[in-house]
C-alpha positions as CSV (number, residue, x, y, z in Angstrom):
1,M,30.7,-7.6,10.1
2,L,28.4,-7.0,7.3
3,R,27.8,-3.4,7.0
4,P,26.9,-2.5,3.0
5,T,28.3,1.2,2.5
6,R,25.5,2.0,0.1
7,L,22.0,0.2,0.4
8,E,19.4,0.2,-2.3
9,T,15.7,0.6,-1.3
10,I,13.8,-2.7,-1.0
11,D,10.2,-4.6,-1.1
12,Y,10.7,-6.5,2.1
13,L,12.7,-6.3,5.2
14,A,13.4,-9.2,7.5
15,I,14.0,-8.2,10.9
16,G,15.9,-11.1,13.3
17,H,18.3,-13.6,14.2
18,L,20.0,-15.9,11.2
19,T,20.9,-18.7,13.5
20,R,23.4,-21.4,13.8
21,D,21.5,-24.8,13.7
22,L,23.0,-27.6,15.0
23,T,22.0,-30.8,12.9
24,P,23.5,-34.5,13.1
25,T,25.3,-33.3,10.2
26,G,26.7,-30.4,11.3
27,A,26.0,-26.8,11.9
28,R,23.6,-25.2,9.0
29,L,22.3,-21.3,8.7
30,G,19.0,-21.0,9.6
31,G,16.5,-18.6,11.7
32,S,13.3,-17.2,10.5
33,V,14.5,-14.5,8.4
34,A,16.6,-16.6,6.5
35,Y,13.7,-18.9,5.2
36,A,11.5,-15.8,4.9
37,A,13.7,-13.8,2.8
38,R,14.5,-16.3,0.4
39,T,10.9,-17.1,-0.2
40,A,10.1,-13.3,-0.7
41,Q,13.2,-13.3,-3.2
42,A,11.6,-16.2,-5.2
43,L,8.3,-14.5,-5.2
44,G,10.1,-11.7,-7.3
45,L,10.9,-9.2,-4.4
46,R,14.0,-7.3,-3.2
47,V,15.1,-8.1,0.0
48,G,16.9,-7.2,3.1
49,V,17.8,-9.1,6.3
50,L,18.7,-6.8,9.4
51,T,20.5,-9.2,12.0
52,A,22.8,-10.1,14.5
53,W,25.0,-13.1,14.3
54,G,28.6,-14.5,14.6
55,E,29.3,-15.1,11.0
56,E,30.3,-18.6,12.1
57,L,28.8,-19.9,8.7
58,P,29.3,-18.3,5.1
59,L,26.1,-16.7,3.7
60,D,26.1,-18.3,0.1
61,E,22.4,-19.4,0.3
62,L,21.5,-15.6,0.8
63,D,22.9,-14.9,-2.3
64,G,21.3,-11.9,-3.8
65,I,19.7,-10.9,-0.4
66,T,21.6,-7.8,1.3
67,V,22.4,-8.6,5.1
68,V,23.2,-5.9,7.5
69,N,24.8,-7.4,10.5
70,I,24.8,-5.3,14.0
71,G,27.3,-8.0,14.9
72,A,27.3,-10.6,17.3
73,E,30.1,-12.5,19.7
74,A,28.3,-15.6,19.0
75,S,25.2,-16.2,16.8
76,T,21.8,-17.5,18.1
77,S,22.1,-21.0,18.2
78,F,19.5,-23.9,18.1
79,E,19.3,-27.6,18.5
80,N,15.9,-29.1,17.0
81,V,15.3,-32.7,18.2
82,Y,12.4,-34.5,16.2
83,S,10.4,-37.6,17.5
84,A,7.1,-39.0,17.5
85,E,6.0,-36.5,20.1
86,G,7.2,-33.4,18.3
87,R,9.9,-31.0,18.4
88,R,12.0,-30.4,21.2
89,Q,14.5,-27.4,20.9
90,R,17.5,-26.0,22.7
91,V,18.8,-22.6,22.8
92,D,22.8,-23.1,23.0
93,S,23.6,-19.1,22.3
94,I,21.5,-15.6,21.8
95,A,23.0,-12.5,19.5
96,P,22.0,-8.9,20.8
97,T,18.8,-7.3,20.3
98,L,17.4,-5.5,17.6
99,D,15.9,-2.3,17.3
100,Y,14.3,0.4,14.9
101,Y,17.3,2.5,15.2
102,Q,19.5,0.3,13.5
103,I,17.0,0.0,10.7
104,P,19.1,1.5,7.7
105,E,17.3,4.6,6.5
106,A,17.3,3.3,2.8
107,W,15.1,0.2,4.1
108,R,12.7,2.3,6.7
109,S,10.5,3.2,3.7
110,A,10.2,-0.9,2.6
111,P,6.8,-1.9,2.2
112,I,6.9,-4.9,3.7
113,V,8.4,-5.3,7.3
114,H,8.6,-8.7,8.4
115,L,9.5,-8.8,12.2
116,A,10.6,-12.3,12.8
117,P,12.1,-13.1,16.6
118,V,13.4,-16.5,17.2
119,A,14.6,-15.5,20.6
120,G,13.1,-12.6,21.9
121,E,15.6,-10.5,20.0
122,V,13.4,-8.2,18.1
123,S,12.3,-5.3,20.5
124,E,8.2,-4.8,20.0
125,R,9.1,-1.3,20.5
126,M,9.6,-0.4,17.1
127,L,6.0,-1.1,16.2
128,S,5.3,2.4,17.2
129,Y,7.7,3.9,14.6
130,L,7.5,1.7,11.5
131,D,5.0,3.2,9.1
132,A,5.6,0.7,6.0
133,K,2.2,-0.6,4.1
134,L,2.3,-3.8,5.4
135,V,3.7,-4.6,8.9
136,C,3.9,-8.3,9.8
137,A,5.1,-10.4,12.5
138,T,6.0,-14.1,13.2
139,P,5.9,-13.8,16.8
140,Q,7.3,-17.2,18.2
141,G,10.3,-15.5,19.4
142,W,8.1,-13.6,21.5
143,L,6.1,-17.0,22.9
144,R,8.9,-18.6,24.1
145,G,11.5,-18.9,26.9
146,W,13.9,-21.3,27.9
147,D,15.2,-23.0,31.3
148,A,18.9,-23.2,32.8
149,E,19.5,-25.7,30.4
150,G,18.6,-23.8,27.1
151,W,15.5,-26.0,26.8
152,V,12.8,-23.7,25.2
153,R,9.5,-23.8,26.5
154,A,6.2,-21.6,25.8
155,S,6.1,-18.3,27.7
156,D,3.6,-15.7,28.1
157,W,3.7,-13.3,25.6
158,V,2.7,-10.3,28.2
159,V,2.5,-7.3,25.3
160,A,0.5,-9.5,23.0
161,E,-2.7,-6.8,23.4
162,Q,-0.7,-3.9,22.7
163,A,1.7,-5.2,20.0
164,L,-0.9,-7.4,17.8
165,P,-3.1,-4.3,16.8
166,Q,-0.5,-2.3,15.5
167,V,0.5,-5.0,12.8
168,D,-1.3,-5.9,9.8
169,A,-0.9,-9.5,9.8
170,A,0.5,-12.2,12.1
171,V,1.5,-15.7,11.5
172,I,2.0,-18.1,14.4
173,S,1.9,-22.2,14.9
174,M,-0.1,-24.6,16.9
175,E,3.3,-25.3,18.4
176,D,4.2,-21.7,19.5
177,V,1.1,-21.7,21.7
178,Q,1.0,-25.4,22.6
179,A,-2.4,-25.7,20.9
180,D,-4.1,-23.6,23.5
181,E,-7.4,-23.0,22.0
182,E,-8.4,-19.7,24.4
183,Q,-4.7,-18.7,23.6
184,I,-5.5,-18.4,19.8
185,T,-8.9,-16.7,20.4
186,Q,-7.4,-14.0,22.3
187,L,-4.3,-13.5,19.8
188,A,-7.2,-13.4,16.7
189,L,-9.0,-10.9,18.7
190,A,-5.9,-8.6,19.1
191,A,-4.4,-9.0,15.4
192,P,-6.5,-7.7,12.3
193,V,-5.4,-11.1,10.3
194,L,-4.1,-13.8,12.3
195,A,-3.0,-17.2,10.0
196,V,-2.5,-20.2,12.7
197,T,-0.3,-22.7,11.2
198,D,-0.8,-26.6,11.8
199,A,1.6,-28.6,10.1
200,A,0.1,-31.5,7.7
201,H,-3.3,-30.4,9.2
202,G,-3.0,-27.3,7.6
203,A,-3.8,-23.6,8.8
204,R,-6.7,-21.4,9.8
205,V,-6.8,-17.8,9.2
206,F,-8.5,-15.4,11.2
207,A,-9.7,-11.9,9.5
208,A,-13.1,-9.7,10.1
209,G,-14.3,-11.5,12.7
210,E,-14.5,-14.9,10.6
211,E,-12.6,-18.2,10.9
212,H,-11.4,-19.9,7.9
213,I,-10.0,-23.3,7.7
214,I,-7.8,-24.4,5.0
215,E,-6.6,-28.1,4.5
216,A,-3.1,-29.0,3.0
217,P,-2.2,-31.3,0.1
218,A,-0.8,-35.0,1.1
219,S,3.4,-33.9,1.2
220,E,5.7,-36.3,2.0
221,E,7.4,-35.0,5.1
222,V,11.2,-34.9,5.0
223,D,12.0,-31.8,7.1
224,P,9.6,-29.7,8.6
225,T,12.1,-27.0,9.6
226,G,11.4,-23.6,8.3
227,A,7.9,-24.5,6.8
228,G,6.1,-22.0,8.9
229,D,8.2,-19.1,8.4
230,I,7.9,-20.1,4.6
231,F,4.0,-19.7,4.7
232,A,4.4,-16.6,6.6
233,A,6.4,-14.6,3.7
234,A,4.0,-16.2,1.2
235,F,1.2,-15.5,3.0
236,F,2.1,-11.6,3.6
237,T,3.6,-11.2,0.2
238,R,0.1,-12.4,-1.5
239,L,-1.4,-9.8,1.1
240,H,0.8,-7.0,0.0
241,F,-0.1,-7.7,-3.9
242,G,-4.0,-7.4,-2.7
243,D,-5.3,-11.1,-2.3
244,T,-7.9,-11.4,0.6
245,P,-6.6,-13.3,3.6
246,L,-8.4,-16.7,2.7
247,A,-6.8,-16.6,-0.8
248,A,-3.1,-15.7,0.5
249,G,-3.4,-18.4,3.5
250,R,-4.4,-20.9,0.2
251,F,-1.6,-19.9,-1.6
252,A,0.9,-20.1,1.6
253,T,-0.3,-23.6,2.3
254,Q,0.4,-24.9,-0.8
255,V,4.1,-23.2,-0.9
256,A,4.7,-24.6,2.5
257,S,3.8,-28.2,1.8
258,L,6.1,-28.2,-1.1
259,S,8.6,-27.1,1.5
260,V,8.6,-30.3,3.6
261,K,9.7,-32.2,0.6
262,R,13.6,-30.8,1.1
263,S,16.0,-30.2,3.6
264,G,17.3,-27.1,5.4
265,L,17.2,-23.7,3.2
266,A,16.9,-26.0,0.3
267,S,13.3,-26.4,1.3
268,T,12.5,-22.7,0.2
269,P,10.2,-22.5,-3.2
270,T,11.9,-22.2,-6.1
271,P,10.6,-19.3,-9.0
272,D,9.5,-21.8,-11.2
273,E,7.4,-24.0,-8.6
274,L,5.6,-20.5,-7.4
275,Y,5.0,-19.6,-10.9
276,D,3.2,-23.0,-11.3
277,L,1.2,-22.7,-8.2
278,M,0.1,-19.0,-9.2
279,A,-0.9,-20.5,-12.7
280,E,-3.2,-22.9,-11.0
281,A,-4.9,-20.4,-8.7
282,L,-5.8,-18.3,-11.9
């Protein structure tokens, strides 16, 4: 169990399960927090992750990122099955729930807090206690359930209208809501800023009563896993540094388009790639 005895302050706190992703080539480290943390790190931030997982895999790919693990008998485990009809996902095991009291004291002042549930494991109750400058969420894990065999399906997020006004920005995907435009409208009305990603079609950003459409550049897709989480971390970070929601969305779309060219956590951007993108935006 990873419990660092002395923790430094951080800039970006990601809360959610590290996962064991089952692929045809074997298990690999995954989870929204992993992709988001690596992206925020590449953007120059000091990053910490609060998680619960079983430590079945090494954390070499999170080098330089501090991980506090409350422990689990088994990690949350997913199998992604891709086809022409899209992605089907099966959950194999689920680690314990995460709550506010488990956040280390040194991290409670982090300016960016990103709640990143993948299986409903992050308690929405912590929203009442967070006082970060930018409280963010990727609610996919609150928007899903699963059947008796573990096959993931869309599910109602019953506290959405109470939770979203407590965040500064949120990111969902069209897949998260099964492309339900009525649900997107409801979520956009509740959230101060909402970005909706749509794979190769780009993204939409809802802010201040306006909807902005952002087209994605053409990109040869190798593996789309994690692209939405990479988008989210880039989007939240640029908002923190003062970008408008539209400018942050454009930058995040460019970053996510780069990510699909590589597989697994190697899809997260490098500092050089991000520098080039920011230079192009000037």
